[in-house]
N, C-alpha and C positions, 0 to 999 in steps of 0.2 A: 051915345057917341063912342064910348069905350068898347061896346060890343061890335061896332063896325070897324074900328081901327085894329082890333086884335087879329082878325083873320088876315087883314092887309099886312100887318107886321110879320105874321107867320109865313105868308106867301113870299115875302121879300127875302127870307132866309134861304141859304143854300141847303141842299139835302144833308150835308154833314152837320150843319148847325141845327137843323131840325132834329136829327138823330141825337145830338148831344143834349138838346132840351128834353127829349123823351127820356134819355138816360138819367138826367138829373131829377126828373119827376119820380123816378123809381128810387125812393129814399134808401131802401135796403141795399140796392146795388151800388148807389152813389157813395154811401158811407162805407160800404165794404171796400170800394176802391180807395177811398181816403185812408182808411185804417191799414189796408194792405200796403199801400205805398209808404205810409209812415213807418211800418214795421221793417220794410225792406231798407229804407234809408237809415234807420237806426242800426240795422244789422251791418250795414256797410262801414259804420264807425264802431264796430264791436270792440276794437282795441282800446277805445276811449271809455267804453262802458264796463268791460270785464277784462282785466289784465293784472297779472301778478307783479308787474313792474310799475313803480310810480311814474307819473308823467314828468314831474319836476322834483328835484331834491336840492335842498339848501343845507350844506354841511360845512361847518367851520369857515363860513364866509365865501364858499365856492358853490356855484350852481351847476348841477348835473342833470342830464336828460337820459335816464336809464331806458326809456322806450326806444331810443334811436341808437344807443351805444351801450356796450357791455363795460362794466366796471368791476375790477377785482374786489374781493372782500376787504383787502387791506385799505382800500380807499376810505372806508367808513369805520375803521378801527378794528377790523377783523384780523385773523391770524393767517389766512390762506390767500393764494393768488388766484383761486378759482372764482368764477362769476358769482356775484353776490346773490344770495337768496334773501329777498326782501321780506319774506314771510317769517324768517328766523326771528324768534323773540329777542335775541341779543342785538341783531341789526335794528329791529324796530325800536328797541330801547335807545340805541345810539342816535337814531334819527329823530328822537322825540325830546332830547334833553339839550341843555346849554344853548338854546336859541335855534337849534336845528329843526328842520321840518321837512315833510315829504307829502306831496299831493298824489294820492292814490286814486284809481278808478273807483266808481261806486261799488263794483264787485271786484275785490282784490284777488281774483283768480283768473288764470288763463285756461284755454281748452286742454292743455297738457300738464297743468300744474297739479302736483300731488300734494295733498295736505298731510304732511308728516306729523303735524301737531294736533290732529283731530283727537278728541277725547273718547271717541267710540271706535270700535273696529269697523272696517269698511265691508259693505256699504253702510255709511252712517246716516241716520235719519236727519231731517231738517233741524238746524240749529241756528243760533245767531251768527255764527261764523259762516256756515254754508246754508243759505236760506232754503234751498231746494234739496239739501242733503248731498251726499257724494255717491259715486258709482262704486262698483266692486274693486276698482283700482285706486280709489282715493281721490279721484278728480272731481272738482266741483261740478254739480249737475247743472246749475244755472248757466255757467260758462259753456258747458257742452251743448245746451239747448240753444243759446244765442248763436254760437258759431255753427252748429249743425243746421239751424234754420237758414243761415246765410249760404252755406254750401248747397243745401237743397234748392233754394230759390234761384241761385245763380246757375246751377246745373239745369234746372227746369227752363230758365230763360234761354240758355244756349241750345238745349235740345229742341225747344219749341221753334227757335229761329231757324235752325238747320232743317228741321222737318217741314216747316212752312216754305222755306226757300226751295227745297227739292220737290215738295208737293205741288207748288205753284208752277214751277218750270215744267215738270212732266205732265201735269194736267193741262197746261196751256198748249203744249205741243200736240198732245192727243186730240184735244177738243178743236183746235184751230185747223189742223191739217186733215184729221179724220182718215178715212179710207184704210189703206194698208199700214200707214204709220200708227194709227189708233189700234188696229188689230194686232200689230207686232208688240206694241207696248202692253196691251191687255194680256197677251199670252205670257209676256215676261213677268208681269205683276203676279199672275196666277202661279207661275213657277216659283218666283221669289218669296211670295207670301207663304208657300208651303214649307219653307225651310224652318227647321226647329230652332227658334231663336234662343230658347233657354239652353239647349244643348251646345249651341255655338258659343254662348257666353261662358259655359263651364269649360269648354275646350280651350278657348282663348285665355281664360284666367289661369289655366294650368300651364300654358305655353309661355305667356308673356307676364311680366311683372304688373301687378294691379296699378292702374292709374286712372284718373278722372278723364283724361283725354281719350284713352283707349275705350273706356265705357261709353263716352259720348259718341265716338265713331261707330261703335257696334250698334247702339240703340238708334242712331240716326239712319243707319242702313235699312231699318225696318219701319221707322216712324213716319214716313212720308206717304205711304200708300193710301191710308184712309182719306187724307185731305186731297190727294190727287184725284180721287173719284169725284169729289164735289166740284173742284175747279174744272175738270173735264166736262162735267154736265153743264156748268155755267157757260163755258166756251162753245159747246155744241149748240146751246140755245141762242147765245148772243151773236154768233157769227152769221146767223140767218136774218138778222134785223136790218132795217133799211139803211141805217147810218153806216153799217159795215159794207153793205153792197155799194153805197154811194162812194165810200172811200176807195174801194177796189176800182170802181169805174173811173175815178180821177187819177188812177195810177199810183196810189199810195202803197209803199212797200209793206211786206208782211210784218216786219219787225215794228214798224211804226203803228200799224193797225193793232197789233197785239198789246203793245205797251201803252199807247195813248188812247185807244178807243175801247177795246174789249176788256182788258185787265182791270181798269178802275171800276167797271160795272160788274165785275165778277168776284169782287173781294168780300162780299157780304158773308158767305160761309166761312171764309178765312178768318175774318175779324170775330165772328160769332164764336168760333170754336177755340180761340186763343186761350181763354181761362181754363176751359176743360182740358186742353192739351197740356197746359202747365200742371194741372191736377194729376193727370196721368203720368207725367214725367216725375213728379215728386213721389208718387206712389211706387213707380218703377224703381227709382233709386233707393227708396226705403226698403222695398222688398228684397232687392239684391243685396243691400247691406245686411239685412236680417239673415240672409242665407250665407253671408261671407263672400259674396261675389262682386261687391261694389267697390267703394273707394279704398285706397291703400290703408293698411293698419295705422292707427294713430290719428287719422283724419276725423274731426268731429262729425258724427253721423247719427241721425235719428234712428235709423234701422239698427245700428249697433246697440243703442240704448234700449230699444225694444227687445233685442236678443238678451241683453243683460237682465231686463225685467223678467223675461221668461225663465232665465236660469236662477234668479233670486226672487222667488215668489214672495218671501217675507218683506223684501224691500219694495213696498207698494209705491213709494214716492217716485221710483224710477219709471215704472210703467205709466202711472197716472199723469205725471207731468209731460212725458213724451207723447202720450196719447192725446193730451189736451192741446199741445202745440200742433199736432197733425190735424186734429179735428177743426180747430179754429182756422188754420191755413186753408184747408180744403173747403170749409164753409164759406169763407170770404171769396174764394175763387168761384165757387158755384153760384153765389149770389151775383157776382159780377157778370158771369156768363149768362144767367137768366135775364139780367137787366140789358145786356148787350143784344141778346136775341130779340127782346121786345122793342128796343130802340131802333133796330134795323129792319123791323117787320114793316113793309109798306102798307099793310092793312091797318096799322095803328093810326088813330086820329091825332092830329096836332092841336086840337082845340082843348 
């Protein structure tokens, strides 16, 4: 009885539901998605995980919130009006006696915090105070990795979104209209793709102040062409099918045909390549940061840490930890991409 009902249940599911079931059966890809999403969510709350400022301070009967407001050192018994350094041993001692207390993040260092009280010269090896060690400027390496991972992933998501949007729009226009429109776009793509992308990045980085927005715009100008070819091919194939011809015969407009009929049936390559495009975006940002052409100075960056590891060969903990974060991130995205490709393959069986 169960063998008869299972094919019936599968047949009653929508194509997207059947694809999700195939994706979940790929345990490696499914758990890679779960782990990656968990890491991204944790990185979004990095300030609660790694921060030199305590979340709450109770001092002499008054409650303070240093994470949202600056307090002068005199507030906690210091001598100066400057912003309190909560890593100062004197301040730590004041906050720990006479019923006072402070709730710190699990890692009491921010991405720009310099550990002036390290017992070894920078870069210092892993210790109880700095679990992953410090870089050559005295910044906590664990904090750098947490915030650098967040910057890389958010940048990759933004670059993937803009690249997909431009690629889908241009590919849909080429594939749907064809003829001279397709020919003109193809010639433009051939010319545009021959532009030296790296040289343009070097020129713009010399003319304009480095910023993540400028880097996102420059990479987006070239990141849409590969996906555009796949969308164009899908539109060229699907526009000849019977349901599209029937819609034309009924007088349905071009915009309605593109968005409601052809586009939903042409998104398979778009969805399949999303994890791989994110991997490429993370590698692109890391490479540019390694060359000094990426994010502004002072921004947590995996590429900058790799550059520090190259310049400080003896500080093995810098290269090893940064390389480990990159490898794990790219492996998770690759496993997700493979699982998506198998889930969206119509030749795969649902049984």
